[in-house]
N, C-alpha and C positions, 0 to 999 in steps of 0.2 A: 409442541412447539409451531406455530403454524411459519409459512414462509415469510408472510410480513413479520410476525413478532422476531423470527430469526434476523430479519432486516434491521429492524428495530435494534436487537443487543449489538450487531455489528457497529452500527453507525453510533450507540452511547459509549462503545470502546474506540479506543486510541493505540493500542500494543497488540502484538502479534510477532510471532514465528513466521516467517516467508522462506518457503520451500521451492527451490529451482533443482533443474536437473544440469548437473554436470556432466560434459565429453564424454565421461564413462558410465553415465547411467543413474551413479550415484544421487542421492540427495544434497545441496547446498544448502544448509539453515541461516537464516539471518535473523536477528533482533529488529521491530522497524516499528517506527509511529505511522501511524495511517489515518486518512480518514475517508468515511463514506460519502462523499458529492450529493448533491440533493439530486443526482439523476442517476443515484443507484449504483456507480460506478466508483471503485475502492482507489482512492488515488495517494500515492508513496512517492518522497522526494529521495534519491538516491547519488551516489555519483557515479560519472560515467563508464571509469575505471573499474567498477568492483565484480570479483566473480556473479554475483547475483545478477548484474545486468548483461556481463557478457553472455551466461547462463540463457536469459531472456531473449536476446538477439540472436540466439542459435536456436532456441526450441521457445515458445511464448508461453508454455503453462506454466502456472503458477498456483500454490497452494499457501493457503494462511491458517494457520492455527491462532485462534481469539479466545483467551481464559480470561473471564472476569476474576476481577481483584482476589476474589474468595478462592479463586481456586475450583470450586466446584461446580461451576457452570463453563461450558466452552462449546463454540463450532468452529467447525472446520468448514473454509471456503475454497472449492475449487474454480479457478477461472483463469482467464486469457488476456494475457498482458498486450497494450503497445506501449513503447517508449515513446515520450513526448521530448523529442532534444531539439525541434526546430521552434527556437522563441518560447523556450520552458517558461519564464519568468511568472508571467500570470497565472500559471498554474501552480507553481512553488509558492507563489504570495498567497494564494487561495487556499494553498495545505498550510500553511502556516497559522493562517488565522482560523482554520476550522479546528486544528490542534490545539494552539495555543488559548483561543478563541477572543482574540484580540487582534487589532492589527499591530504591526512592528512598528517600533518608535522613530524608525528611521530606514524608510522603504530604500535609498540610493545605496547607504549601509548593507543593506539586505542585499538588495542586487548586486554588488560588486563582490559581496561572499558569495554569492549560488555562483558567477561565473569566476571567480578564484578556483573554487572545489569544483570545477565542473559539474553541476549539477544537474541531471535530467529529469523527468517525473514520469511515472511509471502509472498507467491507468489498467484497472485490470478490472475487467467485466465478470462479474458472478455470474457463472455457467452452472454451479450446485452449491448448495448448503446443506451439511448433515451434521448430527442427526437430527432430525426433524419427528416429530411424532405422525402418525398415520391417521 
């Protein structure tokens, strides 16, 4: 699999296990939904007060294990995370649309829920993908 084929695999899937680094160095694992945006950056909606978010504020390194529905194909993505918490609603809307494949039926309701939940967006730049064929 080439790098471009790997990005295509990442782009056609939306579920992953996100690994962040706890304060004591052990991994924190979280099941997430994500999207690979047109800019080649992975975007995730999370709440600001969760362990994964606190871990990424302290150490922005993130790893995602992306497994296809049949469990035989997988990729691991290592990346560097930026937390978008200053006006995250436009990014959160885009994440929703890309994962669901459609607009939300009531954006005002969506925005209110995102504020109420304390949602922020993760932006994960892809640093490395493996395994790739040589």
